[in-house]
N, C-alpha and C positions, 0 to 999 in steps of 0.2 A: 168038406175041405180042411185038412189039418191046418192049425197054426203054424207060420213059418216064422223061425227067428230071423235076425239081421243077419245077411250072410246066405241066406236060402236054405237053411236045415231046417226040417220039420220038427215040431216038438212032440214028444210022444204023450199019451193020454195021461200017464202018471205024473210027467213033468208039469203039465197043464194043472192038473189035480193039486200038486203040491204048490204051484204058484196061486190057486185060489185059496188054499189053506192058509198061506202066508198072508194074503191079502185080509181074509176074514181074522186072522190074529191080529195084525196091526190095526184094523177098524175097532176090535174089541178092547185093545189096550187103550186107544184113544179115548174110546167111549168110558172105560173104566177111570181115565184120568179127568173126566168131565165134559168131553167134546161130544155131546149127545147126538149131533148130526152126524158123526163119522159113520161111512159106511164104504163098502166096495164101489168103485167108480162105474159109470155105464159102459165099459168095455165088455161086460158080461152080455149087453145087448148088442154089440159089434163096434162099436166106437174105438177104434184102435189107437187115437191119440189121446183119449181121455186120461185124466191120472188113474192109478191103480185104486187109490183110496181117497174119497172126498170128505170135506168136513171141517177144513182149517183153512179159513179164509186167507187168501194172498199165497198159499202153499200149493204147489204142485207135487203129490207124492207118487214116487215110483217103487213098487216093493219088489224086490229081488230075494228069493228064498232059493239060492244056490250054494254049492261049496266053493265053487270059483268066484271070487270077487273080483271083478273087471271094473272098478270104481269109475275110471276115466269113461268107459263105454256107457256104462249106466248112467253116469251124471249126463253125457252128451244126449242121450236118450231123453233124459227128463228136461233138459234145457230146450230140445228141439219141439218137445210136446206142450211145454208151458206156454201159457198165455202171457202177453205183455204185462209186466209189472208183477207176475207170480214168482215166488222163489223156488227153484227145483231143489228138490230134496230126494234123495235115494234112500229108502230104508232098507238095509240088507242084515240076514242073518244066514249063518251056517248051521248045520245040526249040532245040537248041543251048546250053542253059543247065544249070547245075549244079541237082540236087535241093537244095530247102529244107525246113525243118520250121517249120510255124506252130503255137503252142500259145498258150493264155492266159498272161500275162506271171505271173500269180498261180502257175501250175503250173511256169513256168521257174524261178521263185524256189526252189520245192520241190525240184525236181531238182538245182539247183545247189546248194543248202544240203546235200542229200544226197551229193553229190559232194564238197564241202568235207569233211564230217565223215569220209570214207574216206581223204582225202590226208594 
């Protein structure tokens, strides 16, 4: 059965493969940055609301490897799928561009405040 996007349209095999490559790329970047537990989430076993990448405590990561950035739609999915107390973060990249992180500004301020406390 083909994977279906929000709105009911089916994803092509090439779109699914591009998504998987993006998830692996983000997991590799995190491991290279010292987060040795980073890996693709359990969605490859069939859990639709699991994070795309796991290994950052308290963070729910959704990875989007698309040309069209629908930031609010992506963030809404991350918020809906995140567990209580987790910060929803969307990691997005277009072809030829760098990865960016999208999160609610309130959560950014929380993270920044914690970083200042430790410096």
